[in-house]
Each structure stands twice: as C-alpha cells, then as structure tokens.
NUKOLTOR-90580 format. One record per residue (C-alpha): x, y, z. Coordinates in steps of 0.05 Angstrom, whole numbers. Layout:
residues N
<node X="X" Y="Y" Z="Z"/>
...
//
This chain:
residues 308
<node X="0" Y="0" Z="0"/>
<node X="25" Y="70" Z="-18"/>
<node X="32" Y="124" Z="33"/>
<node X="-28" Y="161" Z="5"/>
<node X="-71" Y="98" Z="5"/>
<node X="-51" Y="85" Z="78"/>
<node X="-66" Y="155" Z="98"/>
<node X="-134" Y="150" Z="63"/>
<node X="-148" Y="85" Z="103"/>
<node X="-132" Y="116" Z="169"/>
<node X="-176" Y="175" Z="156"/>
<node X="-233" Y="130" Z="138"/>
<node X="-228" Y="89" Z="203"/>
<node X="-224" Y="139" Z="261"/>
<node X="-263" Y="91" Z="307"/>
<node X="-213" Y="36" Z="298"/>
<node X="-156" Y="82" Z="316"/>
<node X="-192" Y="105" Z="379"/>
<node X="-203" Y="33" Z="400"/>
<node X="-130" Y="17" Z="391"/>
<node X="-110" Y="77" Z="433"/>
<node X="-158" Y="58" Z="489"/>
<node X="-132" Y="-13" Z="490"/>
<node X="-60" Y="13" Z="494"/>
<node X="-76" Y="59" Z="553"/>
<node X="-114" Y="4" Z="590"/>
<node X="-56" Y="-44" Z="580"/>
<node X="-6" Y="6" Z="609"/>
<node X="-51" Y="19" Z="670"/>
<node X="-59" Y="-55" Z="682"/>
<node X="16" Y="-65" Z="682"/>
<node X="25" Y="-8" Z="732"/>
<node X="-30" Y="-37" Z="778"/>
<node X="2" Y="-106" Z="776"/>
<node X="69" Y="-77" Z="795"/>
<node X="37" Y="-38" Z="852"/>
<node X="1" Y="-100" Z="877"/>
<node X="65" Y="-138" Z="875"/>
<node X="102" Y="-86" Z="915"/>
<node X="46" Y="-83" Z="967"/>
<node X="45" Y="-158" Z="974"/>
<node X="121" Y="-159" Z="983"/>
<node X="117" Y="-105" Z="1036"/>
<node X="62" Y="-141" Z="1073"/>
<node X="101" Y="-205" Z="1072"/>
<node X="162" Y="-171" Z="1103"/>
<node X="119" Y="-137" Z="1155"/>
<node X="86" Y="-203" Z="1172"/>
<node X="154" Y="-235" Z="1182"/>
<node X="174" Y="-177" Z="1228"/>
<node X="109" Y="-184" Z="1267"/>
<node X="118" Y="-259" Z="1276"/>
<node X="190" Y="-248" Z="1299"/>
<node X="167" Y="-199" Z="1352"/>
<node X="114" Y="-247" Z="1376"/>
<node X="166" Y="-302" Z="1383"/>
<node X="213" Y="-255" Z="1421"/>
<node X="156" Y="-235" Z="1467"/>
<node X="141" Y="-309" Z="1482"/>
<node X="214" Y="-322" Z="1500"/>
<node X="218" Y="-259" Z="1541"/>
<node X="157" Y="-280" Z="1581"/>
<node X="189" Y="-347" Z="1596"/>
<node X="252" Y="-311" Z="1622"/>
<node X="211" Y="-264" Z="1665"/>
<node X="173" Y="-322" Z="1696"/>
<node X="238" Y="-358" Z="1710"/>
<node X="269" Y="-295" Z="1741"/>
<node X="208" Y="-283" Z="1783"/>
<node X="208" Y="-355" Z="1808"/>
<node X="281" Y="-349" Z="1828"/>
<node X="267" Y="-283" Z="1864"/>
<node X="207" Y="-312" Z="1901"/>
<node X="247" Y="-373" Z="1924"/>
<node X="304" Y="-330" Z="1949"/>
<node X="255" Y="-283" Z="1983"/>
<node X="222" Y="-342" Z="2018"/>
<node X="290" Y="-367" Z="2041"/>
<node X="308" Y="-298" Z="2069"/>
<node X="242" Y="-288" Z="2106"/>
<node X="240" Y="-359" Z="2134"/>
<node X="312" Y="-352" Z="2158"/>
<node X="297" Y="-285" Z="2190"/>
<node X="236" Y="-314" Z="2226"/>
<node X="278" Y="-371" Z="2254"/>
<node X="332" Y="-322" Z="2276"/>
<node X="284" Y="-280" Z="2318"/>
<node X="287" Y="-323" Z="2382"/>
<node X="363" Y="-322" Z="2381"/>
<node X="369" Y="-247" Z="2368"/>
<node X="320" Y="-235" Z="2425"/>
<node X="369" Y="-268" Z="2474"/>
<node X="433" Y="-225" Z="2467"/>
<node X="461" Y="-250" Z="2533"/>
<node X="463" Y="-321" Z="2505"/>
<node X="502" Y="-308" Z="2441"/>
<node X="565" Y="-272" Z="2420"/>
<node X="562" Y="-201" Z="2396"/>
<node X="582" Y="-219" Z="2324"/>
<node X="526" Y="-270" Z="2320"/>
<node X="475" Y="-220" Z="2346"/>
<node X="500" Y="-168" Z="2296"/>
<node X="495" Y="-217" Z="2238"/>
<node X="426" Y="-240" Z="2258"/>
<node X="399" Y="-169" Z="2266"/>
<node X="427" Y="-149" Z="2198"/>
<node X="396" Y="-211" Z="2165"/>
<node X="328" Y="-197" Z="2196"/>
<node X="330" Y="-124" Z="2173"/>
<node X="351" Y="-144" Z="2103"/>
<node X="296" Y="-196" Z="2097"/>
<node X="243" Y="-145" Z="2116"/>
<node X="259" Y="-101" Z="2055"/>
<node X="201" Y="-99" Z="2006"/>
<node X="224" Y="-138" Z="1945"/>
<node X="166" Y="-116" Z="1901"/>
<node X="159" Y="-184" Z="1868"/>
<node X="87" Y="-175" Z="1847"/>
<node X="71" Y="-179" Z="1774"/>
<node X="62" Y="-111" Z="1740"/>
<node X="-4" Y="-89" Z="1710"/>
<node X="-19" Y="-130" Z="1649"/>
<node X="-5" Y="-98" Z="1581"/>
<node X="-61" Y="-117" Z="1535"/>
<node X="-47" Y="-120" Z="1461"/>
<node X="-106" Y="-137" Z="1418"/>
<node X="-88" Y="-160" Z="1348"/>
<node X="-143" Y="-144" Z="1298"/>
<node X="-178" Y="-203" Z="1266"/>
<node X="-185" Y="-191" Z="1192"/>
<node X="-246" Y="-214" Z="1155"/>
<node X="-214" Y="-200" Z="1088"/>
<node X="-183" Y="-263" Z="1060"/>
<node X="-125" Y="-221" Z="1035"/>
<node X="-104" Y="-208" Z="1108"/>
<node X="-84" Y="-142" Z="1141"/>
<node X="-63" Y="-83" Z="1102"/>
<node X="7" Y="-55" Z="1104"/>
<node X="-15" Y="2" Z="1150"/>
<node X="-49" Y="-47" Z="1197"/>
<node X="14" Y="-89" Z="1201"/>
<node X="55" Y="-28" Z="1216"/>
<node X="9" Y="-9" Z="1274"/>
<node X="13" Y="-80" Z="1301"/>
<node X="89" Y="-79" Z="1298"/>
<node X="92" Y="-14" Z="1337"/>
<node X="47" Y="-43" Z="1391"/>
<node X="87" Y="-107" Z="1395"/>
<node X="152" Y="-67" Z="1399"/>
<node X="125" Y="-29" Z="1459"/>
<node X="104" Y="-94" Z="1492"/>
<node X="172" Y="-126" Z="1481"/>
<node X="205" Y="-65" Z="1513"/>
<node X="159" Y="-69" Z="1573"/>
<node X="174" Y="-143" Z="1583"/>
<node X="248" Y="-129" Z="1577"/>
<node X="243" Y="-77" Z="1632"/>
<node X="205" Y="-125" Z="1676"/>
<node X="255" Y="-180" Z="1663"/>
<node X="313" Y="-135" Z="1684"/>
<node X="275" Y="-115" Z="1747"/>
<node X="263" Y="-188" Z="1765"/>
<node X="336" Y="-206" Z="1754"/>
<node X="358" Y="-150" Z="1801"/>
<node X="306" Y="-172" Z="1852"/>
<node X="330" Y="-244" Z="1848"/>
<node X="402" Y="-222" Z="1859"/>
<node X="383" Y="-179" Z="1920"/>
<node X="338" Y="-233" Z="1950"/>
<node X="392" Y="-286" Z="1940"/>
<node X="441" Y="-242" Z="1978"/>
<node X="390" Y="-234" Z="2034"/>
<node X="380" Y="-309" Z="2036"/>
<node X="456" Y="-320" Z="2042"/>
<node X="459" Y="-269" Z="2098"/>
<node X="406" Y="-307" Z="2137"/>
<node X="443" Y="-372" Z="2125"/>
<node X="509" Y="-343" Z="2151"/>
<node X="474" Y="-317" Z="2213"/>
<node X="442" Y="-385" Z="2223"/>
<node X="510" Y="-419" Z="2219"/>
<node X="536" Y="-370" Z="2272"/>
<node X="478" Y="-386" Z="2319"/>
<node X="490" Y="-460" Z="2311"/>
<node X="564" Y="-453" Z="2326"/>
<node X="548" Y="-412" Z="2388"/>
<node X="498" Y="-463" Z="2413"/>
<node X="549" Y="-519" Z="2404"/>
<node X="599" Y="-483" Z="2448"/>
<node X="550" Y="-452" Z="2497"/>
<node X="520" Y="-519" Z="2515"/>
<node X="586" Y="-542" Z="2546"/>
<node X="594" Y="-476" Z="2582"/>
<node X="524" Y="-479" Z="2612"/>
<node X="535" Y="-551" Z="2635"/>
<node X="602" Y="-533" Z="2666"/>
<node X="572" Y="-474" Z="2703"/>
<node X="512" Y="-514" Z="2727"/>
<node X="546" Y="-570" Z="2764"/>
<node X="489" Y="-578" Z="2813"/>
<node X="435" Y="-581" Z="2759"/>
<node X="392" Y="-643" Z="2756"/>
<node X="412" Y="-698" Z="2709"/>
<node X="346" Y="-692" Z="2672"/>
<node X="357" Y="-618" Z="2657"/>
<node X="428" Y="-630" Z="2632"/>
<node X="405" Y="-687" Z="2588"/>
<node X="350" Y="-644" Z="2558"/>
<node X="400" Y="-588" Z="2544"/>
<node X="447" Y="-635" Z="2507"/>
<node X="389" Y="-666" Z="2469"/>
<node X="366" Y="-597" Z="2447"/>
<node X="437" Y="-582" Z="2422"/>
<node X="436" Y="-646" Z="2381"/>
<node X="369" Y="-625" Z="2351"/>
<node X="398" Y="-558" Z="2331"/>
<node X="459" Y="-589" Z="2300"/>
<node X="417" Y="-640" Z="2262"/>
<node X="373" Y="-585" Z="2233"/>
<node X="434" Y="-545" Z="2212"/>
<node X="462" Y="-607" Z="2177"/>
<node X="396" Y="-616" Z="2139"/>
<node X="393" Y="-541" Z="2122"/>
<node X="326" Y="-540" Z="2157"/>
<node X="337" Y="-476" Z="2196"/>
<node X="334" Y="-463" Z="2271"/>
<node X="267" Y="-490" Z="2292"/>
<node X="299" Y="-524" Z="2353"/>
<node X="331" Y="-460" Z="2380"/>
<node X="271" Y="-443" Z="2425"/>
<node X="276" Y="-512" Z="2454"/>
<node X="350" Y="-503" Z="2468"/>
<node X="338" Y="-435" Z="2500"/>
<node X="286" Y="-465" Z="2547"/>
<node X="332" Y="-523" Z="2563"/>
<node X="390" Y="-477" Z="2579"/>
<node X="347" Y="-435" Z="2625"/>
<node X="320" Y="-498" Z="2659"/>
<node X="390" Y="-525" Z="2672"/>
<node X="413" Y="-459" Z="2702"/>
<node X="350" Y="-454" Z="2745"/>
<node X="360" Y="-526" Z="2769"/>
<node X="431" Y="-508" Z="2790"/>
<node X="408" Y="-445" Z="2825"/>
<node X="352" Y="-482" Z="2861"/>
<node X="401" Y="-535" Z="2885"/>
<node X="449" Y="-481" Z="2911"/>
<node X="393" Y="-445" Z="2946"/>
<node X="369" Y="-510" Z="2977"/>
<node X="439" Y="-526" Z="3004"/>
<node X="445" Y="-456" Z="3031"/>
<node X="378" Y="-460" Z="3065"/>
<node X="395" Y="-528" Z="3094"/>
<node X="460" Y="-502" Z="3122"/>
<node X="426" Y="-442" Z="3153"/>
<node X="372" Y="-487" Z="3184"/>
<node X="425" Y="-533" Z="3214"/>
<node X="462" Y="-473" Z="3244"/>
<node X="397" Y="-446" Z="3273"/>
<node X="379" Y="-513" Z="3305"/>
<node X="449" Y="-520" Z="3334"/>
<node X="444" Y="-451" Z="3365"/>
<node X="375" Y="-467" Z="3394"/>
<node X="402" Y="-532" Z="3424"/>
<node X="460" Y="-498" Z="3457"/>
<node X="415" Y="-448" Z="3492"/>
<node X="367" Y="-501" Z="3520"/>
<node X="422" Y="-545" Z="3552"/>
<node X="442" Y="-534" Z="3627"/>
<node X="512" Y="-507" Z="3643"/>
<node X="564" Y="-560" Z="3640"/>
<node X="598" Y="-583" Z="3706"/>
<node X="674" Y="-584" Z="3712"/>
<node X="706" Y="-651" Z="3705"/>
<node X="724" Y="-692" Z="3767"/>
<node X="750" Y="-762" Z="3777"/>
<node X="698" Y="-816" Z="3785"/>
<node X="671" Y="-824" Z="3857"/>
<node X="695" Y="-756" Z="3880"/>
<node X="644" Y="-718" Z="3922"/>
<node X="632" Y="-648" Z="3899"/>
<node X="654" Y="-592" Z="3944"/>
<node X="601" Y="-556" Z="3985"/>
<node X="577" Y="-489" Z="3961"/>
<node X="626" Y="-434" Z="3978"/>
<node X="687" Y="-481" Z="3981"/>
<node X="742" Y="-478" Z="3930"/>
<node X="787" Y="-535" Z="3951"/>
<node X="814" Y="-583" Z="4002"/>
<node X="868" Y="-558" Z="4051"/>
<node X="886" Y="-625" Z="4083"/>
<node X="861" Y="-696" Z="4095"/>
<node X="865" Y="-733" Z="4162"/>
<node X="902" Y="-797" Z="4147"/>
<node X="867" Y="-835" Z="4201"/>
<node X="796" Y="-813" Z="4195"/>
<node X="800" Y="-789" Z="4123"/>
<node X="764" Y="-724" Z="4140"/>
<node X="780" Y="-664" Z="4098"/>
<node X="797" Y="-594" Z="4118"/>
<node X="763" Y="-551" Z="4065"/>
<node X="781" Y="-483" Z="4040"/>
<node X="716" Y="-446" Z="4040"/>
<node X="730" Y="-370" Z="4040"/>
<node X="659" Y="-352" Z="4017"/>
<node X="623" Y="-398" Z="4064"/>
<node X="594" Y="-364" Z="4126"/>
<node X="625" Y="-385" Z="4193"/>
//
C-alpha cells in the first residue's frame, strides 16, 4: 500500500484508531497496577515476618521473666523464713556472742525489705482479626508492629527488674544462712559452758539441754533452719534454774542446821567441871581441900565464901 492509500485508510477508520489507543492505555494501566500490587504484597510479607518475629521474642521474654520471678520468690522465701527462725536467738543477746547478734539483726533487717515481686499491671495487646481473606493491610501491620515493639520493651524492663530482685533476695538469703550458721556454732559451744557452770543441775535438765543441742545441729546439717533453737533456750534456762535451786536448797539447809544448833546450845544446862569418878563435889562456897586426916579421912576444906 502506498503512503497516500494508507493515509486515506486511516482517515476512513477513526473509530478503529480510537479503539487501539484505548486498549493501549488500559494495558499500560494494568501493568502499573500489577506492579503496585506486587510491591504491596512484598511489603506485607516482610511486615508479617517482622510481626511474627516480635511475637516469638515476646514469648521467650515472658518465659525468662517467669523464671526470674520464680528465682526471686524462692530467694525471698528463704530470706524471710531464715529471719523468722533467727528471731528467738536475736531476742536473747546474753546467750550469744556479739558478732552473732549483729549478723542476725542485719539478716532480719535485710529480709524485711520490700522486694516488690508482684507482677506488674498487664499490658493488653489486641491484634485485629481480619475478615478480608487477603489479610491485614500494610498500615495495619505497621500499627501492630509498633504495639508489639512497645510490649517487648515493657517485658524487657520487667525481666531486668526481676533479675535484680533475684540477685538482691539471694544475697538476703545467704545473709540469713550465715547468721544461722553462727547461731548453731554458738549453741554448740555454749551448751558445754552452761553444763560446766551448772554442776548442781539435775541430770534430767542437763540431758535435755544436750538433746536440744543435738536437735539444733541436726537441723543445721539438713539445712532446715533453727526450729529447735527455742527448745535449746528453754533447756539452757531450765539447767541454770535447776543449778540455782540446788544451791539455794543447800544454803537453806546449812542455815537451818546452824539455827537448830544454836537453839540446842541455849536449851542445855551449864556443863559441870570434870572430876574423877567417885569424887564428892565440894560444898557451896568451898574452893578446895586444905588437908586430909590420914586416920579418919576427914577433909579440911578451903571455904572462904562460906559463912562461919
């Protein structure tokens, strides 16, 4: 076809040309839309991966927080139980050494510190349920990721707080255990001292004191605490009281014997001077014999105070 013929054909078919132009424009718009949809799907896929990663990290962080809280609660229980068992010993400063009383007092004070182990207020994150089969939009995923990021940060803060609380409570527990060991060592030595100082105590009270010591030592070996300390304190006081009662009884008996001896001496008549057997006592007023008649045996008495 010549150029003129072609030009004549185009002019005669304006509708066909318009149709071709419309098809071309629609094809270009379709390609652009497909590319946009592809980019949006790729972005949503990446955001979904990020969201799932955050959810996984949050689950693991929650496990760590629970473990840290459990450790802190166990250590707090150890510290408070130890402090409770130390109370009877610390209340008897005359029984124990000054270092032991100091350690026990410090352990009790440390155990009473508020550990703040309660769980914080719950952080509620509601993920939107999407009815559209295509899933959440890119903007919705971005909002979710921001919320999950805040939650992960809050859990991280709580985990750090629980770790610090666990460390502090563990130190308080160890302080109570050291004070407990000091009390046990004192009781072991003090038992022998109390027995030595209570020589007149009854055999039963001494046996109970030694039995109480063995109970304390057995508990310490089993790491069970100082539940037998009140028993030992009572046994030590009982042994000392038994000794004091025996001393008082001996003193009272000695005083009674002295009193009776004094009363007996007052009630007896005056003692007579000694004379050989068969000798006749001198008359009243005479102090001796001057001479004796060898024939008759009569005596000339010396009686200066006797009236003539």
